[in-house]
C-alpha positions, 0 to 999 in steps of 0.5 A, a space after each residue: 472523509 478528510 483527505 490531508 495527504 502531504 507526501 512528496 508525489 509526482 504523478 505526471 503524463 509528460 514527454 520530458 526526456 528524463 527520469 528524476 533529472 538525469 541523462 547522460 552516459 550512466 543512463 546509456 550504460 544502464 541498458 534502458 534505451 529506446 531506438 535511436 533516442 534515450 529517454 529517462 523518466 524512468 521470551 514470550 511475556 503476557 499480562 496476568 489478566 487479559 482485560 481492558 484495564 490491564 491494557 491501559 485503556 482507560 476512556 471511551 471519550 476519545 477519537 476512533 480507536 485504531 490498533 496498529 499490528 507490526 507496530 515495530 516495522 516502518 509502515 506500522 510506525 508511519 501509520 501510528 504517526 499518521 493516525 495520531 496527527 489525525 486525531 485518532 486514539 492509538 490503542 496501546 496494544 499490538 501484535 508482533 513476532 514471537 521475539 518481540 513479545 513483551 516489549 514496549 515501543 514509543 511512536 506517536 507519543 504512545 507507549 505501545 506493548 507488543 504481544 506474541 501470536 499466541 495472545 492474539 485472540 484473547 487481547 483482540 477480543 478484550 479490546 473490541 469488547 471495550 471499543 466496538 468501534 475499533 478498526 484494526 490496521 495490519 502491516 505484518 508479514 505475508 506468512 501471517 496475513 491469512 491467519 490474521 484476516 481469519 481472526 479479524 473476521 472471527 471476532 468481527 473487527 473491521 480491518 485495514 490490511 496493506 500487507 502484501 503476499 499470502 493467499 490473496 484468493 483465500 484472503 478475499 474468501 475469508 472477508 466474503 464469507 464472514 460478511 465482515 467489513 475490510 479494505 484490502 490492498 497492497 497499494 494504500 496511496 489513494 492517489 496511485 490507486 486513482 492513477 491505476 483505476 484511470 489506466 484500467 478505465 482507459 484500457 477498457 474504454 480503448 482496447 488495442 489503442 497502443 497496438 504495435 507501440 513498444 513499452 520500456 519500464 523502469 522502477 526503483 525501490 529500496 534495496 531490500 525490495 527484491 521482486 517487481 513492484 505490484 503497482 508496476 505489474 498492474 499498470 503494465 497489465 493495462 498496457 497489454 489490454 491497450 494492445 502493448 506486447 510486454 512480458 513482466 520479466 523485461 521490467 528494469 528493477 533499480 536497486 542499487 542505491 548509487 544508481 538510484 541517486 545518480 540515474 533515477 534522481 531519488 533524493 539521498 534521504 529517500 533511498 531507503 524508502 521510495 517508489 519511482 515508476 516510469 512507463 515509456 511508449 514509443 510508436 513503431 516508426 519512433 516518431 511518437 512517445 508517451 511517458 507515464 510517471 509516478 514517484 513517491 518519496 517516503 511512506 507517508 502517503 501510504 500511512 495517510 491513505 491507510 488512516 483514510 481507509 480506516 475512517 472510510 470503515 468507520 462509516 461501515 453503516 452507510 456502505 451499502 455495496 457488496 452487501 456487508 463487506 468491502 474488497 479494495 484491491 487494484 488487482 480484481 477488476 471493475 468491482 473493486 474499481 467501483 469501490 476505489 472510486 468511493 474511497 479516493 473521490 
Protein backbone atom coordinates (compact mmCIF):
# COMPACT_ATOMS: atom_id res chain seq x y z
CA UNK A 1 0.00 0.00 0.00
CA UNK A 2 1.35 3.40 -0.89
CA UNK A 3 1.35 6.01 1.83
CA UNK A 4 1.73 9.55 0.50
CA UNK A 5 0.23 11.93 3.00
CA UNK A 6 1.32 15.53 2.42
CA UNK A 7 -1.04 17.40 4.75
CA UNK A 8 0.21 19.94 7.24
CA UNK A 9 -0.11 17.86 10.38
CA UNK A 10 1.40 18.42 13.80
CA UNK A 11 1.07 15.46 16.15
CA UNK A 12 2.97 16.25 19.31
CA UNK A 13 3.32 15.41 22.97
CA UNK A 14 4.97 18.32 24.64
CA UNK A 15 5.06 20.65 27.60
CA UNK A 16 5.26 23.88 25.60
CA UNK A 17 2.92 26.55 26.86
CA UNK A 18 1.25 27.45 23.63
CA UNK A 19 -1.49 26.42 21.27
CA UNK A 20 -0.66 27.63 17.81
CA UNK A 21 1.84 30.07 19.29
CA UNK A 22 -0.66 32.23 21.16
CA UNK A 23 -0.46 33.51 24.70
CA UNK A 24 -1.67 36.57 26.51
CA UNK A 25 -4.82 38.41 27.60
CA UNK A 26 -7.10 37.07 24.86
CA UNK A 27 -6.32 33.56 25.98
CA UNK A 28 -6.85 34.49 29.61
CA UNK A 29 -10.25 35.86 28.74
CA UNK A 30 -11.21 32.69 26.91
CA UNK A 31 -11.79 30.88 30.18
CA UNK A 32 -9.33 28.11 29.36
CA UNK A 33 -7.23 28.33 32.50
CA UNK A 34 -5.24 25.96 34.61
CA UNK A 35 -4.77 26.88 38.27
CA UNK A 36 -1.92 29.29 38.87
CA UNK A 37 -0.64 29.12 35.30
CA UNK A 38 -2.13 29.53 31.85
CA UNK A 39 -1.41 27.04 29.14
CA UNK A 40 -2.47 27.25 25.52
CA UNK A 41 -1.53 24.43 23.12
CA UNK A 42 -4.86 24.53 22.93
CA UNK A 43 -35.74 18.58 -11.83
CA UNK A 44 -34.74 15.30 -11.89
CA UNK A 45 -32.87 14.04 -14.98
CA UNK A 46 -31.86 10.53 -15.90
CA UNK A 47 -29.95 8.86 -18.70
CA UNK A 48 -32.14 7.35 -21.41
CA UNK A 49 -30.50 3.97 -20.84
CA UNK A 50 -28.63 3.03 -17.73
CA UNK A 51 -25.68 1.21 -19.26
CA UNK A 52 -21.99 1.75 -19.03
CA UNK A 53 -21.56 3.13 -22.54
CA UNK A 54 -24.04 5.91 -21.79
CA UNK A 55 -22.09 6.67 -18.62
CA UNK A 56 -19.04 7.47 -20.76
CA UNK A 57 -16.96 4.61 -19.38
CA UNK A 58 -14.99 3.24 -22.30
CA UNK A 59 -12.12 1.05 -21.14
CA UNK A 60 -11.12 -1.29 -18.38
CA UNK A 61 -7.45 -0.74 -19.13
CA UNK A 62 -7.13 1.89 -16.38
CA UNK A 63 -6.29 2.24 -12.71
CA UNK A 64 -8.52 1.06 -9.89
CA UNK A 65 -12.03 2.38 -10.64
CA UNK A 66 -13.37 4.65 -7.91
CA UNK A 67 -16.87 6.07 -7.62
CA UNK A 68 -17.08 9.05 -5.27
CA UNK A 69 -20.56 9.94 -4.09
CA UNK A 70 -21.43 13.51 -3.12
CA UNK A 71 -18.77 14.73 -5.55
CA UNK A 72 -20.03 18.31 -5.22
CA UNK A 73 -19.12 18.43 -1.53
CA UNK A 74 -15.76 19.62 -0.23
CA UNK A 75 -14.64 16.18 0.91
CA UNK A 76 -15.89 14.52 -2.27
CA UNK A 77 -13.88 16.93 -4.38
CA UNK A 78 -10.79 16.49 -2.20
CA UNK A 79 -11.00 12.70 -2.52
CA UNK A 80 -11.33 12.89 -6.29
CA UNK A 81 -8.28 15.13 -6.53
CA UNK A 82 -6.25 12.79 -4.31
CA UNK A 83 -7.44 9.70 -6.20
CA UNK A 84 -6.59 11.24 -9.58
CA UNK A 85 -3.12 12.13 -8.30
CA UNK A 86 -2.69 8.52 -7.15
CA UNK A 87 -3.51 7.21 -10.62
CA UNK A 88 -6.96 5.83 -9.85
CA UNK A 89 -9.72 6.00 -12.44
CA UNK A 90 -12.60 8.21 -11.39
CA UNK A 91 -15.88 6.78 -12.62
CA UNK A 92 -17.72 9.76 -14.15
CA UNK A 93 -20.92 9.28 -12.18
CA UNK A 94 -21.89 10.14 -8.63
CA UNK A 95 -24.95 10.10 -6.37
CA UNK A 96 -26.08 13.42 -5.02
CA UNK A 97 -29.08 15.23 -3.63
CA UNK A 98 -32.28 15.47 -5.63
CA UNK A 99 -31.63 19.12 -6.47
CA UNK A 100 -28.18 18.26 -7.86
CA UNK A 101 -29.48 15.63 -10.28
CA UNK A 102 -28.38 16.09 -13.90
CA UNK A 103 -25.55 18.47 -13.08
CA UNK A 104 -22.02 17.95 -14.38
CA UNK A 105 -19.00 18.74 -12.21
CA UNK A 106 -15.39 19.19 -13.31
CA UNK A 107 -13.11 17.76 -10.62
CA UNK A 108 -9.59 16.39 -10.92
CA UNK A 109 -9.68 16.75 -14.68
CA UNK A 110 -12.83 14.61 -14.88
CA UNK A 111 -16.39 15.51 -15.82
CA UNK A 112 -18.75 13.77 -13.44
CA UNK A 113 -22.51 13.55 -13.79
CA UNK A 114 -24.58 13.68 -10.62
CA UNK A 115 -27.58 11.36 -10.36
CA UNK A 116 -30.60 11.52 -8.10
CA UNK A 117 -31.27 9.12 -5.20
CA UNK A 118 -33.98 7.33 -7.21
CA UNK A 119 -31.39 6.24 -9.81
CA UNK A 120 -28.85 4.85 -7.39
CA UNK A 121 -29.46 1.14 -7.69
CA UNK A 122 -29.59 0.93 -11.49
CA UNK A 123 -26.58 3.19 -11.90
CA UNK A 124 -24.49 1.35 -9.33
CA UNK A 125 -25.42 -2.09 -10.68
CA UNK A 126 -24.47 -1.03 -14.22
CA UNK A 127 -21.12 0.39 -13.20
CA UNK A 128 -20.27 -2.57 -10.99
CA UNK A 129 -21.20 -5.02 -13.74
CA UNK A 130 -18.70 -3.32 -16.04
CA UNK A 131 -16.08 -2.80 -13.33
CA UNK A 132 -16.04 -5.70 -10.87
CA UNK A 133 -13.03 -4.11 -9.14
CA UNK A 134 -15.04 -0.97 -8.33
CA UNK A 135 -14.66 0.72 -4.94
CA UNK A 136 -17.21 3.29 -3.78
CA UNK A 137 -16.37 6.24 -1.54
CA UNK A 138 -19.18 7.83 0.44
CA UNK A 139 -18.98 11.33 1.92
CA UNK A 140 -22.66 12.11 1.74
CA UNK A 141 -24.88 13.21 4.66
CA UNK A 142 -25.92 11.44 7.89
CA UNK A 143 -29.51 10.95 6.71
CA UNK A 144 -28.38 8.81 3.76
CA UNK A 145 -25.59 6.81 5.42
CA UNK A 146 -27.62 3.72 6.25
CA UNK A 147 -29.59 3.55 3.01
CA UNK A 148 -26.43 3.97 0.96
CA UNK A 149 -24.58 1.28 2.91
CA UNK A 150 -27.48 -1.12 2.47
CA UNK A 151 -27.40 -0.51 -1.27
CA UNK A 152 -23.63 -1.05 -1.48
CA UNK A 153 -24.00 -4.30 0.43
CA UNK A 154 -26.96 -5.42 -1.67
CA UNK A 155 -24.97 -4.94 -4.88
CA UNK A 156 -21.84 -6.31 -3.24
CA UNK A 157 -19.59 -3.32 -3.88
CA UNK A 158 -16.76 -2.73 -1.40
CA UNK A 159 -16.96 0.78 0.00
CA UNK A 160 -15.26 3.40 2.13
CA UNK A 161 -17.58 5.50 4.22
CA UNK A 162 -16.26 8.59 5.96
CA UNK A 163 -19.65 10.17 6.54
CA UNK A 164 -20.38 10.69 10.22
CA UNK A 165 -23.74 10.24 11.89
CA UNK A 166 -26.51 7.88 10.98
CA UNK A 167 -27.28 4.74 12.95
CA UNK A 168 -23.79 3.34 13.48
CA UNK A 169 -24.97 0.11 15.10
CA UNK A 170 -27.26 -0.53 12.14
CA UNK A 171 -24.44 0.40 9.78
CA UNK A 172 -22.07 -2.13 11.27
CA UNK A 173 -24.75 -4.81 11.35
CA UNK A 174 -25.50 -4.21 7.67
CA UNK A 175 -21.88 -4.91 6.76
CA UNK A 176 -21.57 -7.87 9.11
CA UNK A 177 -24.75 -9.53 7.85
CA UNK A 178 -23.84 -9.04 4.19
CA UNK A 179 -20.20 -10.16 4.59
CA UNK A 180 -19.30 -7.26 2.33
CA UNK A 181 -15.97 -5.44 2.53
CA UNK A 182 -16.02 -1.94 3.96
CA UNK A 183 -13.82 0.61 5.65
CA UNK A 184 -16.00 2.61 8.02
CA UNK A 185 -14.54 5.45 10.02
CA UNK A 186 -15.53 8.97 11.09
CA UNK A 187 -11.80 9.77 11.10
CA UNK A 188 -9.97 9.04 7.86
CA UNK A 189 -6.65 10.66 8.73
CA UNK A 190 -4.39 7.62 9.19
CA UNK A 191 -1.95 9.42 11.43
CA UNK A 192 -4.73 10.64 13.71
CA UNK A 193 -6.18 7.13 13.83
CA UNK A 194 -2.74 5.81 14.79
CA UNK A 195 -2.61 8.37 17.60
CA UNK A 196 -6.06 7.28 18.79
CA UNK A 197 -5.00 3.63 18.69
CA UNK A 198 -1.90 4.47 20.74
CA UNK A 199 -4.08 6.28 23.28
CA UNK A 200 -6.35 3.26 23.53
CA UNK A 201 -3.37 0.96 24.06
CA UNK A 202 -2.03 3.24 26.80
CA UNK A 203 -5.43 3.28 28.50
CA UNK A 204 -5.61 -0.50 28.41
CA UNK A 205 -2.05 -1.02 29.63
CA UNK A 206 -2.02 1.67 32.33
CA UNK A 207 -5.57 2.12 33.70
CA UNK A 208 -5.77 4.79 36.38
CA UNK A 209 -2.29 6.17 35.63
CA UNK A 210 -3.61 9.74 35.63
CA UNK A 211 -5.99 9.41 38.56
CA UNK A 212 -6.40 12.77 40.29
CA UNK A 213 -5.16 14.75 37.31
CA UNK A 214 -7.36 17.49 35.89
CA UNK A 215 -7.99 17.71 32.15
CA UNK A 216 -8.70 20.64 29.90
CA UNK A 217 -9.69 20.15 26.28
CA UNK A 218 -9.86 22.76 23.56
CA UNK A 219 -10.79 21.98 19.96
CA UNK A 220 -11.17 24.31 17.01
CA UNK A 221 -13.02 23.52 13.77
CA UNK A 222 -14.63 25.51 10.99
CA UNK A 223 -17.65 27.54 12.07
CA UNK A 224 -20.23 25.25 10.46
CA UNK A 225 -19.26 22.36 12.73
CA UNK A 226 -21.66 22.77 15.63
CA UNK A 227 -20.99 19.64 17.66
CA UNK A 228 -17.91 18.52 19.53
CA UNK A 229 -15.35 16.51 17.59
CA UNK A 230 -15.79 12.75 17.64
CA UNK A 231 -12.02 12.45 17.67
CA UNK A 232 -11.83 14.59 20.81
CA UNK A 233 -14.47 12.43 22.46
CA UNK A 234 -12.51 9.29 21.60
CA UNK A 235 -9.33 10.71 23.11
CA UNK A 236 -11.20 11.86 26.21
CA UNK A 237 -12.67 8.39 26.69
CA UNK A 238 -9.09 7.10 26.85
CA UNK A 239 -8.18 9.66 29.48
CA UNK A 240 -11.24 8.61 31.46
CA UNK A 241 -9.94 5.03 31.43
CA UNK A 242 -6.63 6.43 32.63
CA UNK A 243 -8.43 7.77 35.69
CA UNK A 244 -9.27 11.35 34.70
CA UNK A 245 -12.64 12.75 35.75
CA UNK A 246 -13.96 14.75 32.80
CA UNK A 247 -17.40 15.34 31.28
CA UNK A 248 -17.78 15.76 27.53
CA UNK A 249 -19.67 19.03 28.01
CA UNK A 250 -16.46 20.52 29.42
CA UNK A 251 -14.85 20.54 25.98
CA UNK A 252 -14.15 24.12 24.93
CA UNK A 253 -15.31 24.55 21.34
CA UNK A 254 -13.70 27.35 19.37
CA UNK A 255 -15.81 28.27 16.36
CA UNK A 256 -15.24 32.02 16.09
CA UNK A 257 -12.87 32.72 13.14
CA UNK A 258 -11.19 35.66 14.88
CA UNK A 259 -10.42 33.60 17.97
CA UNK A 260 -9.25 30.73 15.80
CA UNK A 261 -6.65 32.94 14.15
CA UNK A 262 -5.59 35.08 17.10
CA UNK A 263 -5.95 32.67 20.00
CA UNK A 264 -5.59 29.21 18.53
CA UNK A 265 -3.13 30.04 15.77
CA UNK A 266 -5.07 28.67 12.81
CA UNK A 267 -3.68 30.07 9.54
CA UNK A 268 -6.24 32.40 7.97
CA UNK A 269 -6.35 30.39 4.77
CA UNK A 270 -7.47 27.32 6.73
CA UNK A 271 -10.17 28.85 8.93
CA UNK A 272 -12.80 27.28 6.66
CA UNK A 273 -11.28 23.81 7.00
CA UNK A 274 -9.16 22.71 9.96
CA UNK A 275 -9.08 20.58 13.11
CA UNK A 276 -6.93 21.76 16.01
CA UNK A 277 -7.09 19.74 19.24
CA UNK A 278 -5.32 20.23 22.57
CA UNK A 279 -5.53 18.09 25.71
CA UNK A 280 -3.83 19.44 28.84
CA UNK A 281 -3.37 17.35 31.99
CA UNK A 282 -2.28 18.80 35.33
CA UNK A 283 -1.32 16.98 38.52
CA UNK A 284 -3.28 17.66 41.73
CA UNK A 285 -0.44 19.78 43.16
CA UNK A 286 0.03 21.70 39.88
CA UNK A 287 3.67 20.64 39.59
CA UNK A 288 3.34 18.27 36.61
CA UNK A 289 1.63 18.83 33.29
CA UNK A 290 1.23 16.90 30.05
CA UNK A 291 0.02 18.17 26.69
CA UNK A 292 -1.21 16.19 23.70
CA UNK A 293 -1.87 18.18 20.54
CA UNK A 294 -2.79 17.40 16.95
CA UNK A 295 -3.43 20.11 14.39
CA UNK A 296 -4.71 19.51 10.87
CA UNK A 297 -5.03 22.19 8.20
CA UNK A 298 -7.13 21.48 5.14
CA UNK A 299 -8.64 18.18 4.03
CA UNK A 300 -5.80 16.43 2.22
CA UNK A 301 -4.97 14.15 5.17
CA UNK A 302 -8.52 12.78 5.10
CA UNK A 303 -8.67 12.58 1.31
CA UNK A 304 -5.37 10.74 1.00
CA UNK A 305 -6.31 8.46 3.88
CA UNK A 306 -9.53 7.67 2.04
CA UNK A 307 -7.60 6.76 -1.10
CA UNK A 308 -5.35 4.46 0.93
CA UNK A 309 -8.49 2.87 2.41
CA UNK A 310 -9.75 2.21 -1.13
CA UNK A 311 -6.40 0.67 -2.08
CA UNK A 312 -6.60 -1.44 1.07
CA UNK A 313 -10.01 -2.74 0.01
CA UNK A 314 -8.68 -3.47 -3.46
CA UNK A 315 -6.54 -6.15 -1.78
CA UNK A 316 -9.65 -7.69 -0.21
CA UNK A 317 -8.72 -11.19 -1.36
CA UNK A 318 -5.75 -10.99 1.00
CA UNK A 319 -7.91 -9.98 3.97
CA UNK A 320 -8.59 -12.86 6.34
CA UNK A 321 -9.74 -10.90 9.39
CA UNK A 322 -13.38 -11.05 10.44
CA UNK A 323 -14.31 -13.57 7.75
CA UNK A 324 -15.11 -11.46 4.66
CA UNK A 325 -15.75 -8.00 6.00
CA UNK A 326 -13.76 -5.22 7.59
CA UNK A 327 -14.95 -2.69 10.11
CA UNK A 328 -12.71 0.27 10.74
CA UNK A 329 -14.08 2.52 13.46
CA UNK A 330 -12.15 4.10 16.31
CA UNK A 331 -15.18 3.78 18.57
CA UNK A 332 -15.63 0.02 18.62
CA UNK A 333 -12.73 -1.14 20.74
CA UNK A 334 -9.91 -3.64 20.45
CA UNK A 335 -11.25 -5.45 17.43
CA UNK A 336 -11.24 -2.35 15.28
CA UNK A 337 -7.82 -1.28 16.51
CA UNK A 338 -6.31 -4.49 15.19
CA UNK A 339 -7.76 -3.57 11.82
CA UNK A 340 -6.55 -0.02 12.14
CA UNK A 341 -2.99 -1.25 12.55
CA UNK A 342 -3.33 -3.34 9.40
CA UNK A 343 -4.39 -0.19 7.62
CA UNK A 344 -2.08 2.45 8.99
CA UNK A 345 1.14 0.52 9.50
